[in-house]
C-alpha positions, -999 to +999 in steps of 0.1 A: +545-790+375+528-762+394+523-784+424+559-794+425+569-758+425+545-750+453+558-779+473+594-768+469+584-732+478+566-744+509+596-764+521+618-733+516+594-712+537+592-739+564+631-741+565+633-704+567+608-702+596+626-729+615+659-711+611+643-679+625+627-698+653+662-712+663+674-676+667+644-665+686+648-692+712+682-681+726+671-644+721+641-648+743+659-672+768+686-645+773+659-620+781+643-643+807+675-656+823+681-627+847+645-630+860+649-668+865+683-665+882+671-637+905+640-657+915+661-688+922+684-667+944+715-672+923+718-634+916+709-605+938+681-582+929+702-552+919+724-571+895+694-589+880+676-557+874+706-541+857+711-570+834+674-573+826+672-536+819+703-537+796+689-566+777+655-549+775+670-517+760+690-538+735+658-555+724+640-522+722+667-509+699+666-539+677+628-538+675+629-500+667+654-507+640+633-535+625+601-514+625+615-481+613+646-488+592+639-520+573+616-527+544+588-552+549+607-581+533+638-574+553+618-570+585+602-604+581+636-620+577+652-601+606+662-628+631+660-607+663+623-601+668+602-607+698 
């Protein structure tokens, strides 16, 4: 009985980690997109820098909120983390 409970608990944890990883992928891709578009020449350097800086400050705010305002259990479940 104990092993069935552990197996179910492990599958819940794996599902939860996969859900968080699915939110991290677009979160990190959006951060890198201005760099890639600027390097490819699709965007000029000034616009790329402004967009990259704005996204970086948003990420800084989210990480500061996660570290300072949330409890440990909430911080682990917070989807927007680098």
